[in-house]
Each structure stands twice: as C-alpha cells, then as structure tokens.
TORKOL-4160 file (C-alpha; in steps of 0.2 Angstrom, whole numbers, padded with zeros to 4 digits, m for minus):
217
<pt num="1" X="m0562" Y="0289" Z="m0070"/>
<pt num="2" X="m0580" Y="0282" Z="m0069"/>
<pt num="3" X="m0578" Y="0264" Z="m0066"/>
<pt num="4" X="m0594" Y="0260" Z="m0076"/>
<pt num="5" X="m0585" Y="0267" Z="m0092"/>
<pt num="6" X="m0570" Y="0262" Z="m0102"/>
<pt num="7" X="m0566" Y="0280" Z="m0106"/>
<pt num="8" X="m0567" Y="0295" Z="m0093"/>
<pt num="9" X="m0583" Y="0305" Z="m0092"/>
<pt num="10" X="m0579" Y="0323" Z="m0095"/>
<pt num="11" X="m0569" Y="0335" Z="m0105"/>
<pt num="12" X="m0559" Y="0328" Z="m0119"/>
<pt num="13" X="m0547" Y="0341" Z="m0126"/>
<pt num="14" X="m0540" Y="0340" Z="m0144"/>
<pt num="15" X="m0525" Y="0349" Z="m0149"/>
<pt num="16" X="m0526" Y="0364" Z="m0161"/>
<pt num="17" X="m0513" Y="0364" Z="m0176"/>
<pt num="18" X="m0500" Y="0374" Z="m0167"/>
<pt num="19" X="m0482" Y="0371" Z="m0171"/>
<pt num="20" X="m0475" Y="0378" Z="m0154"/>
<pt num="21" X="m0474" Y="0363" Z="m0142"/>
<pt num="22" X="m0471" Y="0374" Z="m0127"/>
<pt num="23" X="m0487" Y="0384" Z="m0131"/>
<pt num="24" X="m0496" Y="0367" Z="m0131"/>
<pt num="25" X="m0488" Y="0362" Z="m0115"/>
<pt num="26" X="m0494" Y="0378" Z="m0107"/>
<pt num="27" X="m0512" Y="0376" Z="m0113"/>
<pt num="28" X="m0513" Y="0358" Z="m0109"/>
<pt num="29" X="m0507" Y="0361" Z="m0091"/>
<pt num="30" X="m0520" Y="0375" Z="m0089"/>
<pt num="31" X="m0534" Y="0363" Z="m0097"/>
<pt num="32" X="m0529" Y="0350" Z="m0085"/>
<pt num="33" X="m0530" Y="0362" Z="m0070"/>
<pt num="34" X="m0547" Y="0366" Z="m0076"/>
<pt num="35" X="m0553" Y="0348" Z="m0075"/>
<pt num="36" X="m0549" Y="0340" Z="m0093"/>
<pt num="37" X="m0548" Y="0322" Z="m0091"/>
<pt num="38" X="m0541" Y="0316" Z="m0108"/>
<pt num="39" X="m0532" Y="0324" Z="m0122"/>
<pt num="40" X="m0531" Y="0319" Z="m0141"/>
<pt num="41" X="m0515" Y="0325" Z="m0150"/>
<pt num="42" X="m0519" Y="0329" Z="m0168"/>
<pt num="43" X="m0507" Y="0336" Z="m0180"/>
<pt num="44" X="m0507" Y="0335" Z="m0199"/>
<pt num="45" X="m0491" Y="0344" Z="m0203"/>
<pt num="46" X="m0473" Y="0340" Z="m0201"/>
<pt num="47" X="m0462" Y="0324" Z="m0202"/>
<pt num="48" X="m0464" Y="0308" Z="m0192"/>
<pt num="49" X="m0448" Y="0313" Z="m0182"/>
<pt num="50" X="m0456" Y="0329" Z="m0177"/>
<pt num="51" X="m0472" Y="0321" Z="m0173"/>
<pt num="52" X="m0464" Y="0308" Z="m0161"/>
<pt num="53" X="m0453" Y="0321" Z="m0152"/>
<pt num="54" X="m0469" Y="0332" Z="m0149"/>
<pt num="55" X="m0479" Y="0317" Z="m0144"/>
<pt num="56" X="m0466" Y="0311" Z="m0131"/>
<pt num="57" X="m0466" Y="0328" Z="m0123"/>
<pt num="58" X="m0485" Y="0330" Z="m0122"/>
<pt num="59" X="m0487" Y="0312" Z="m0116"/>
<pt num="60" X="m0475" Y="0316" Z="m0102"/>
<pt num="61" X="m0485" Y="0332" Z="m0098"/>
<pt num="62" X="m0502" Y="0323" Z="m0098"/>
<pt num="63" X="m0495" Y="0309" Z="m0087"/>
<pt num="64" X="m0489" Y="0322" Z="m0074"/>
<pt num="65" X="m0507" Y="0329" Z="m0074"/>
<pt num="66" X="m0516" Y="0313" Z="m0073"/>
<pt num="67" X="m0524" Y="0316" Z="m0091"/>
<pt num="68" X="m0526" Y="0302" Z="m0103"/>
<pt num="69" X="m0515" Y="0304" Z="m0119"/>
<pt num="70" X="m0523" Y="0298" Z="m0135"/>
<pt num="71" X="m0514" Y="0299" Z="m0153"/>
<pt num="72" X="m0525" Y="0304" Z="m0168"/>
<pt num="73" X="m0524" Y="0294" Z="m0184"/>
<pt num="74" X="m0508" Y="0284" Z="m0181"/>
<pt num="75" X="m0506" Y="0267" Z="m0172"/>
<pt num="76" X="m0487" Y="0267" Z="m0175"/>
<pt num="77" X="m0485" Y="0284" Z="m0167"/>
<pt num="78" X="m0496" Y="0279" Z="m0152"/>
<pt num="79" X="m0485" Y="0263" Z="m0149"/>
<pt num="80" X="m0469" Y="0273" Z="m0151"/>
<pt num="81" X="m0474" Y="0287" Z="m0139"/>
<pt num="82" X="m0481" Y="0275" Z="m0126"/>
<pt num="83" X="m0498" Y="0284" Z="m0127"/>
<pt num="84" X="m0513" Y="0279" Z="m0118"/>
<pt num="85" X="m0522" Y="0275" Z="m0134"/>
<pt num="86" X="m0527" Y="0279" Z="m0152"/>
<pt num="87" X="m0541" Y="0287" Z="m0161"/>
<pt num="88" X="m0545" Y="0281" Z="m0178"/>
<pt num="89" X="m0556" Y="0288" Z="m0192"/>
<pt num="90" X="m0562" Y="0281" Z="m0208"/>
<pt num="91" X="m0547" Y="0275" Z="m0217"/>
<pt num="92" X="m0534" Y="0276" Z="m0203"/>
<pt num="93" X="m0532" Y="0257" Z="m0201"/>
<pt num="94" X="m0540" Y="0242" Z="m0193"/>
<pt num="95" X="m0548" Y="0244" Z="m0176"/>
<pt num="96" X="m0545" Y="0226" Z="m0173"/>
<pt num="97" X="m0527" Y="0228" Z="m0177"/>
<pt num="98" X="m0526" Y="0243" Z="m0165"/>
<pt num="99" X="m0534" Y="0233" Z="m0151"/>
<pt num="100" X="m0522" Y="0218" Z="m0154"/>
<pt num="101" X="m0507" Y="0230" Z="m0154"/>
<pt num="102" X="m0512" Y="0240" Z="m0139"/>
<pt num="103" X="m0519" Y="0226" Z="m0129"/>
<pt num="104" X="m0534" Y="0226" Z="m0117"/>
<pt num="105" X="m0528" Y="0240" Z="m0105"/>
<pt num="106" X="m0526" Y="0254" Z="m0117"/>
<pt num="107" X="m0539" Y="0265" Z="m0127"/>
<pt num="108" X="m0545" Y="0262" Z="m0144"/>
<pt num="109" X="m0558" Y="0275" Z="m0150"/>
<pt num="110" X="m0565" Y="0279" Z="m0167"/>
<pt num="111" X="m0575" Y="0292" Z="m0177"/>
<pt num="112" X="m0592" Y="0286" Z="m0182"/>
<pt num="113" X="m0598" Y="0303" Z="m0189"/>
<pt num="114" X="m0617" Y="0302" Z="m0191"/>
<pt num="115" X="m0618" Y="0284" Z="m0193"/>
<pt num="116" X="m0625" Y="0273" Z="m0179"/>
<pt num="117" X="m0621" Y="0257" Z="m0190"/>
<pt num="118" X="m0603" Y="0262" Z="m0191"/>
<pt num="119" X="m0603" Y="0263" Z="m0172"/>
<pt num="120" X="m0612" Y="0246" Z="m0170"/>
<pt num="121" X="m0598" Y="0238" Z="m0181"/>
<pt num="122" X="m0584" Y="0247" Z="m0171"/>
<pt num="123" X="m0592" Y="0241" Z="m0154"/>
<pt num="124" X="m0590" Y="0223" Z="m0161"/>
<pt num="125" X="m0572" Y="0227" Z="m0163"/>
<pt num="126" X="m0570" Y="0231" Z="m0144"/>
<pt num="127" X="m0568" Y="0249" Z="m0145"/>
<pt num="128" X="m0568" Y="0260" Z="m0129"/>
<pt num="129" X="m0578" Y="0274" Z="m0136"/>
<pt num="130" X="m0588" Y="0279" Z="m0151"/>
<pt num="131" X="m0587" Y="0297" Z="m0157"/>
<pt num="132" X="m0601" Y="0306" Z="m0166"/>
<pt num="133" X="m0601" Y="0323" Z="m0175"/>
<pt num="134" X="m0599" Y="0337" Z="m0180"/>
<pt num="135" X="m0613" Y="0342" Z="m0168"/>
<pt num="136" X="m0612" Y="0360" Z="m0173"/>
<pt num="137" X="m0603" Y="0369" Z="m0187"/>
<pt num="138" X="m0584" Y="0367" Z="m0184"/>
<pt num="139" X="m0571" Y="0380" Z="m0189"/>
<pt num="140" X="m0558" Y="0366" Z="m0189"/>
<pt num="141" X="m0568" Y="0355" Z="m0201"/>
<pt num="142" X="m0580" Y="0366" Z="m0210"/>
<pt num="143" X="m0586" Y="0353" Z="m0222"/>
<pt num="144" X="m0589" Y="0339" Z="m0209"/>
<pt num="145" X="m0605" Y="0329" Z="m0210"/>
<pt num="146" X="m0617" Y="0334" Z="m0196"/>
<pt num="147" X="m0624" Y="0323" Z="m0183"/>
<pt num="148" X="m0639" Y="0326" Z="m0172"/>
<pt num="149" X="m0644" Y="0324" Z="m0154"/>
<pt num="150" X="m0654" Y="0309" Z="m0160"/>
<pt num="151" X="m0638" Y="0301" Z="m0166"/>
<pt num="152" X="m0630" Y="0303" Z="m0149"/>
<pt num="153" X="m0646" Y="0295" Z="m0141"/>
<pt num="154" X="m0645" Y="0280" Z="m0153"/>
<pt num="155" X="m0626" Y="0279" Z="m0149"/>
<pt num="156" X="m0630" Y="0278" Z="m0130"/>
<pt num="157" X="m0643" Y="0265" Z="m0134"/>
<pt num="158" X="m0630" Y="0255" Z="m0143"/>
<pt num="159" X="m0617" Y="0255" Z="m0129"/>
<pt num="160" X="m0630" Y="0251" Z="m0116"/>
<pt num="161" X="m0637" Y="0237" Z="m0126"/>
<pt num="162" X="m0621" Y="0228" Z="m0126"/>
<pt num="163" X="m0624" Y="0224" Z="m0108"/>
<pt num="164" X="m0606" Y="0226" Z="m0103"/>
<pt num="165" X="m0598" Y="0234" Z="m0087"/>
<pt num="166" X="m0588" Y="0244" Z="m0089"/>
<pt num="167" X="m0596" Y="0250" Z="m0105"/>
<pt num="168" X="m0590" Y="0259" Z="m0120"/>
<pt num="169" X="m0592" Y="0278" Z="m0119"/>
<pt num="170" X="m0601" Y="0290" Z="m0131"/>
<pt num="171" X="m0591" Y="0305" Z="m0137"/>
<pt num="172" X="m0598" Y="0321" Z="m0145"/>
<pt num="173" X="m0587" Y="0332" Z="m0156"/>
<pt num="174" X="m0588" Y="0346" Z="m0168"/>
<pt num="175" X="m0591" Y="0365" Z="m0164"/>
<pt num="176" X="m0594" Y="0361" Z="m0145"/>
<pt num="177" X="m0591" Y="0375" Z="m0132"/>
<pt num="178" X="m0595" Y="0377" Z="m0114"/>
<pt num="179" X="m0611" Y="0387" Z="m0120"/>
<pt num="180" X="m0618" Y="0373" Z="m0131"/>
<pt num="181" X="m0612" Y="0357" Z="m0123"/>
<pt num="182" X="m0626" Y="0354" Z="m0111"/>
<pt num="183" X="m0638" Y="0348" Z="m0124"/>
<pt num="184" X="m0626" Y="0335" Z="m0131"/>
<pt num="185" X="m0623" Y="0329" Z="m0113"/>
<pt num="186" X="m0641" Y="0328" Z="m0109"/>
<pt num="187" X="m0643" Y="0318" Z="m0126"/>
<pt num="188" X="m0631" Y="0305" Z="m0120"/>
<pt num="189" X="m0613" Y="0310" Z="m0123"/>
<pt num="190" X="m0602" Y="0304" Z="m0109"/>
<pt num="191" X="m0588" Y="0315" Z="m0115"/>
<pt num="192" X="m0586" Y="0331" Z="m0126"/>
<pt num="193" X="m0571" Y="0333" Z="m0137"/>
<pt num="194" X="m0567" Y="0351" Z="m0139"/>
<pt num="195" X="m0553" Y="0360" Z="m0149"/>
<pt num="196" X="m0557" Y="0379" Z="m0152"/>
<pt num="197" X="m0569" Y="0381" Z="m0138"/>
<pt num="198" X="m0555" Y="0375" Z="m0126"/>
<pt num="199" X="m0539" Y="0381" Z="m0133"/>
<pt num="200" X="m0543" Y="0395" Z="m0144"/>
<pt num="201" X="m0550" Y="0406" Z="m0131"/>
<pt num="202" X="m0542" Y="0419" Z="m0119"/>
<pt num="203" X="m0543" Y="0409" Z="m0104"/>
<pt num="204" X="m0540" Y="0390" Z="m0106"/>
<pt num="205" X="m0542" Y="0386" Z="m0088"/>
<pt num="206" X="m0559" Y="0394" Z="m0086"/>
<pt num="207" X="m0565" Y="0386" Z="m0102"/>
<pt num="208" X="m0560" Y="0369" Z="m0096"/>
<pt num="209" X="m0568" Y="0372" Z="m0079"/>
<pt num="210" X="m0585" Y="0378" Z="m0087"/>
<pt num="211" X="m0585" Y="0362" Z="m0098"/>
<pt num="212" X="m0581" Y="0350" Z="m0084"/>
<pt num="213" X="m0593" Y="0358" Z="m0072"/>
<pt num="214" X="m0607" Y="0353" Z="m0084"/>
<pt num="215" X="m0604" Y="0335" Z="m0080"/>
<pt num="216" X="m0606" Y="0338" Z="m0062"/>
<pt num="217" X="m0623" Y="0347" Z="m0064"/>
C-alpha cells in the first residue's frame, strides 16, 4: 500500500451478483494473483445470515491473499464479518457513525456519484476514499448518473487540498475495463473499481494483471 494514501493504489475488485460462494473464491483468488489490491463484497439478494456466512468466507480468502476486504452498504455486516472496512452510498447510513464504529484503522469509503460537493462533505467526515462514477456506461447499473474526467480531477484537487498525509484516495467506478481505464487514472483516480471487466471475462487473472499494470506505467 502506498504510504501516502489511506486506501491502496490500484485495482479494486467488486463482486458480481453470483450466488455460488466457491465460484467467487476461485475468481477472487485469480484476481489477487493478478494484482488486485482490494475487494468490495456486494450482494443484494439473500438473507442476513447468508450474507454473513459468505462474507466471513470471502474475508478469510482476501486475508490469505493480502487483499483488503470491504463490505458494501452494511456497517453491521462489516463489523460482524471483521471486514477491513465499509463502503456507503447515499442513504446507507452515517459516515461519521461508521468511522466511530470501525475506529481509525479501518476503511470508510463512500459513493460521491458526479458530485464534488458530496465528496467535500464526506472528506470532512474523515473518509478514506471518495468514489466517483459511473465513468462509462455500466451493465450493472445501466441507469447510473454519469461522471466525467473533470469530476475526477476536481476530486483529486479536493483530497490534495486537505493537506493531509496520508491523504484520502480517489476511486473511479462504472463500466471500467483494462481497455478504458488509462484515461481515468491519468485524470486522477488512485484506484479503479471494476466488476464486469474483471470478473465477467474469460480470464480473470489476465484482466487483473492488465488493470494493475496500468498503475505501474
């Protein structure tokens, strides 16, 4: 992890809506071997009990591979699964409460869509990263609001303007693949969050390697 950042620079995988835990473990392992530095577990279907069981399994997998494990949307689940952090969107709960519950050493990230002002407020709540997007049309969220490269540039100015070291990171999300990620990295993204372009491809390891290589260019 870059000691100048509060969240690792590089590929941030987000799990697809698969119901087969073993399939996820295999794909996550391949992504980690390809260089993935963090994983966000995202699942909308199923019961809390099912969610917790899978989250505990994936947390163990990520820990074995040195990958940060982040829970999407649910602070209670992040706490129960001993995750490395939580990602909260609009309406998912208080960032300040998440920070208080998780403490200073774990990750709190948030969705800022295409709104730098939302990012500014989130940074005041001591988040570790601000996420903008969708950067490109997304099959996972086809109706998502679109962000621009200028949005990323403004986000980068915001985190650098805080004057803190390590500083909060800028994450780009939405329709990102190894083929189109270079532009968002050049615009200021410290990390790229990828679902379909990482997990819904024939070779997960190769896709992860191509994405991570962009940060070493």
